[in-house]
C-alpha positions in Angstrom: -25.7 -10.4 19.0 -22.9 -8.1 18.2 -21.2 -4.8 19.3 -20.2 -1.7 17.4 -17.1 0.3 18.2 -18.5 3.3 20.0 -15.3 5.1 21.0 -11.5 4.8 21.1 -10.9 6.4 24.5 -7.8 7.9 26.1 -7.1 7.5 29.8 -6.6 11.2 30.7 -5.5 13.1 33.7 -7.0 16.3 32.1 -9.7 15.1 29.7 -10.7 18.6 28.5 -7.1 19.6 27.8 -6.4 16.4 25.9 -9.6 16.7 23.9 -8.6 20.2 22.9 -5.3 19.0 21.7 -6.7 16.2 19.5 -9.5 18.5 18.3 -6.9 21.0 17.2 -4.6 18.5 15.5 -7.4 16.7 13.6 -10.0 19.5 13.3 -12.7 17.5 15.1 -15.9 18.8 16.6 -17.2 17.9 20.1 -19.8 15.2 20.4 -23.1 16.3 21.9 -23.2 14.2 25.0 -22.4 14.4 28.7 -18.9 13.1 28.4 -15.7 14.5 26.9 -15.6 13.2 23.4 -15.0 14.2 19.8 -16.8 13.1 16.6 -14.1 11.3 14.6 -15.7 12.0 11.2 -14.4 8.6 10.2 -16.2 6.0 8.1 -15.6 3.5 10.8 -18.1 5.4 12.9 -16.5 5.8 16.3 -15.7 8.8 18.6 -12.6 9.8 20.4 -13.3 9.6 24.1 -11.3 11.1 27.0 -12.1 9.7 30.4 -10.6 10.6 33.8 -7.9 8.2 35.0 -5.4 8.3 37.8 -3.1 5.6 36.4 0.4 6.7 35.5 2.1 5.9 32.2 4.9 3.4 32.8 5.9 2.3 29.3 5.2 2.9 25.6 1.5 2.6 24.9 0.3 -0.7 23.4 -2.1 1.3 21.2 -1.4 4.4 19.2 -2.7 6.3 16.2 -1.1 6.4 12.7 -2.1 9.6 11.0 -2.0 9.6 7.2 -0.9 12.5 5.0 -1.3 13.2 1.3 1.8 15.3 0.7 5.1 16.3 2.4 3.5 19.7 3.1 0.5 18.2 4.9 2.9 16.0 7.0 4.9 19.1 8.0 1.7 21.0 8.7 0.2 18.3 11.0 3.5 18.0 12.9 3.8 21.8 13.3 0.2 22.1 14.5 0.8 19.3 17.0 3.9 21.1 18.4 1.9 24.4 18.7 -0.7 22.5 20.8 1.8 20.9 23.1 3.2 17.7 21.4 6.8 16.6 21.8 9.0 14.3 19.8 9.0 10.7 21.1 11.7 8.0 20.7 10.3 4.5 20.2 13.4 3.2 18.4 12.4 4.6 15.0 16.0 5.8 14.1 17.2 9.0 12.5 16.3 8.0 8.9 12.6 7.2 9.6 10.3 8.9 7.1 7.4 9.0 9.6 7.4 11.4 12.6 6.8 10.0 16.1 5.3 12.4 18.6 3.6 12.3 22.0 0.6 14.3 23.0 0.6 16.5 26.2 -0.1 13.4 28.3 2.7 11.3 26.7 0.5 9.2 24.3 2.6 8.3 21.3 1.3 8.8 17.7 2.9 8.7 14.3 2.5 11.2 11.4 3.1 9.0 8.4 4.8 10.1 5.2 2.5 10.3 2.1 2.0 7.3 -0.1 1.1 4.6 2.5 -0.8 2.2 0.2 -2.1 0.0 3.1 -3.9 2.9 4.7 -5.0 4.6 1.5 -8.6 5.8 1.8 -8.8 5.2 5.6 -9.0 8.8 6.6 -6.5 11.0 8.6 -6.7 8.4 11.4 -5.5 5.7 9.1 -4.9 3.1 11.8 -5.1 2.3 15.5 -1.8 0.4 15.6 -1.8 -2.1 18.5 0.9 -4.3 20.1 -0.8 -7.7 20.2 -1.0 -11.3 19.1 -2.6 -12.9 16.1 -5.2 -14.4 18.5 -6.3 -11.0 19.7 -6.7 -9.9 16.1 -9.0 -12.8 15.5 -10.9 -12.0 18.7 -11.6 -8.4 17.7 -12.6 -9.5 14.2 -15.3 -11.7 15.7 -16.2 -9.2 18.5 -16.8 -6.3 16.2 -17.9 -8.2 13.1 -15.1 -6.5 11.1 -13.4 -8.7 8.5 -9.7 -9.4 8.6 -7.9 -7.3 5.9 -4.4 -8.6 6.8 -3.3 -11.9 8.3 0.3 -12.7 7.6 3.4 -13.6 9.7 1.3 -13.3 12.9 0.4 -9.7 12.0 -3.4 -9.0 11.7 -5.6 -6.1 10.8 -9.4 -5.5 10.7 -11.5 -2.8 9.1 -15.2 -1.9 9.3 -17.2 -3.0 6.3 -18.0 0.7 5.9 -14.2 1.5 5.6 -12.3 4.0 7.7 -9.6 3.4 10.3 -8.0 0.0 10.3 -7.1 -1.7 13.7 -3.8 -3.5 13.4 -1.8 -5.9 15.6 1.9 -6.4 15.2 2.4 -9.9 16.6 4.7 -11.1 19.4 6.4 -10.3 21.6 3.9 -8.4 23.7 5.0 -5.1 25.3 4.5 -4.5 29.0 1.2 -3.0 30.0 1.6 0.8 29.9 -0.9 1.3 32.6 -2.3 4.6 31.1 -3.2 3.9 27.5 -6.0 3.9 24.9 -9.0 1.6 25.1 -11.9 0.5 23.1 -15.5 1.2 24.2 -18.2 -1.1 22.7 -21.9 -0.5 22.4 -24.1 -3.6 22.2 -26.7 -3.9 19.5 -29.0 -5.7 21.9 -29.1 -7.0 25.4 -25.8 -6.0 27.2 -25.8 -9.1 29.4 -26.2 -11.4 26.4 -23.5 -9.5 24.6 -21.1 -9.8 27.6 -21.6 -13.5 27.6 -20.9 -13.7 23.9 -17.6 -11.8 24.3 -16.6 -14.0 27.2 -17.3 -17.1 25.0 -14.9 -15.6 22.4 -12.1 -15.3 25.0 -12.6 -12.1 26.9 -12.2 -12.0 30.7 -14.5 -10.2 33.0 -12.8 -7.7 35.3 -15.4 -5.6 37.0 -18.7 -3.8 36.6 -18.8 0.0 36.6 -21.6 2.6 36.4 -22.9 2.3 32.9 -20.3 -0.3 31.7 -18.9 -3.8 32.1 -15.1 -3.8 32.2 -13.5 -6.7 30.3 -10.1 -7.7 29.1 -9.3 -9.2 25.7 -7.1 -12.3 25.3 -3.9 -10.2 25.5 -5.1 -8.6 28.8 -6.1 -5.2 27.3 -9.0 -3.6 29.1 -12.1 -2.6 27.2 -15.6 -1.5 28.2 -19.0 -2.8 27.1 -21.3 0.1 27.6 -24.6 -0.7 29.3 -25.9 2.8 29.4 -25.2 5.9 27.2 
């Protein structure tokens, strides 16, 4: 049994508005389904989802996107486009001399627009990384859960990538930031029987939280919520 990454989903107070923002920044098309989602166009094969949430944001997100650029002009263009669509500067302690630009989308979700020449994310696509605050153990968990090999494992920092390429998922090691409440989450689609896959994820170290219409709500070893979809 295994699962594939179906979507990286935002908790959203206004899903349609947030989807329009990210569609405009990244030039992504809507997915043809009943929910609010975008086709990522990424070799890793996931969507961007936007699901209604009432939770408020209480801290810096544990998960954020690192967007890659190929030239200083492209970096400036992405930043300018994001501002036009409602982004604002965000201070996460990056300092005045940082070569990357830290922004927040209209609902406060931080993201980085990286300077050109990032060798680690070369060839990963515009969404170069989903950068996560998390332990080495949670990196190992997600490698086994998704069947994605580790492409970095050093000094308690880990990263995985789909065998098909595309976006890397990275974890920065301890200490773990507080739960932001409103954040990004992973949505998994099982390749076979959902109940059997839920049991496999539990055996790897996940914790069952609840069952919702069309999904089983779980938490990874660091306490981050994710969904195993049982109906799509």
